[in-house]
C-alpha positions in Angstrom: 3.9 -14.6 20.6 3.4 -13.2 24.1 2.8 -9.8 22.4 -0.6 -10.9 21.0 -4.0 -11.1 22.7 -6.8 -13.1 21.1 -9.9 -11.1 20.1 -13.1 -11.9 18.3 -14.9 -9.8 15.7 -18.6 -10.2 15.2 -18.9 -10.9 11.4 -21.8 -11.7 9.2 -22.5 -15.3 8.2 -24.0 -14.2 4.8 -22.8 -10.9 3.5 -25.0 -11.0 0.5 -28.4 -11.5 2.1 -29.3 -8.3 4.0 -32.4 -10.1 5.5 -30.0 -12.6 7.2 -28.7 -10.9 10.4 -26.9 -14.0 11.8 -23.3 -13.4 12.9 -20.3 -15.5 14.1 -17.2 -14.7 16.0 -14.1 -14.4 13.8 -10.8 -14.7 15.7 -8.0 -12.3 15.2 -4.9 -11.0 16.9 -2.9 -7.7 16.7 0.4 -6.4 17.9 1.1 -2.7 18.3 4.6 -3.1 19.7 6.1 -1.5 16.6 3.2 0.7 15.6 3.8 4.4 15.3 0.2 5.6 15.1 1.2 9.3 15.4 3.3 8.9 12.2 0.4 7.3 10.4 2.3 4.0 10.0 0.7 1.2 7.9 -1.4 -1.7 9.1 -0.2 -5.2 7.9 -3.1 -7.6 7.8 -2.0 -11.2 7.6 -4.8 -13.5 6.3 -4.2 -17.0 7.7 -5.9 -18.8 4.8 -7.7 -22.1 5.1 -6.2 -23.6 8.3 -6.3 -22.9 12.0 -4.6 -19.6 12.6 -2.1 -18.9 15.3 -0.7 -15.6 16.4 2.1 -14.8 14.0 5.5 -14.4 15.5 8.0 -11.8 14.5 10.0 -14.4 12.5 7.2 -14.7 9.9 8.2 -12.7 6.8 5.0 -10.5 6.7 5.5 -9.6 10.3 9.2 -8.9 9.8 8.4 -6.5 7.0 5.6 -4.9 9.0 7.9 -4.4 12.0 10.5 -2.7 9.7 7.7 -0.3 8.6 6.5 0.5 12.1 3.2 -1.2 11.3 0.3 -2.4 13.3 0.5 -6.2 12.9 -2.9 -8.0 12.5 -3.7 -11.6 11.9 -7.2 -12.7 10.9 -8.5 -16.3 10.9 -10.5 -17.7 7.9 -14.2 -18.6 8.5 -14.8 -22.3 9.3 -11.2 -22.8 10.6 -9.9 -22.8 14.1 -12.2 -20.9 16.5 -13.9 -19.0 13.7 -16.9 -21.3 13.3 -20.2 -19.9 12.0 -22.0 -23.1 13.0 -21.7 -25.8 15.6 -22.1 -28.4 12.9 -20.4 -29.0 9.6 -23.6 -30.3 8.1 -23.7 -29.9 4.3 -26.4 -27.1 4.6 -24.1 -25.1 6.8 -21.2 -25.3 4.3 -23.2 -23.1 1.9 -21.4 -20.1 3.4 -17.9 -21.5 2.9 -16.8 -19.6 -0.2 -14.1 -17.2 -1.4 -16.7 -14.5 -1.9 -17.9 -14.7 1.7 -14.3 -14.9 3.0 -13.3 -11.7 1.0 -16.4 -10.0 2.4 -15.3 -11.1 5.9 -12.0 -9.2 5.4 -13.7 -6.1 4.0 -16.2 -6.0 6.9 -13.4 -6.6 9.4 -11.4 -3.7 8.0 -14.4 -1.4 8.1 -15.5 -2.5 11.5 -12.2 -2.2 13.3 -11.2 1.3 12.1 
């Protein structure tokens, strides 16, 4: 795990309301130890799902496969879990943005924004 540094990506709270410009910090990690950028190696993006994410270690199957393919290894934390909190409070009104549609849009925005 020492090969990972914690980063935060500024993501949208509501991807479907362009009048809403609020953002939150979504936590992620990456490891370029195996990455062969000059050979246009792939990027393996591990989505942590609905729990607090930790940096994946090389013993996790997705990271083992990524390492075998000289990939850039990336791990992205799900909104509302761990340090990726859009709001300070879990009040019912704030949970409006906890949906699979918003989470999928988070991933797409992350990919577009980190190229």
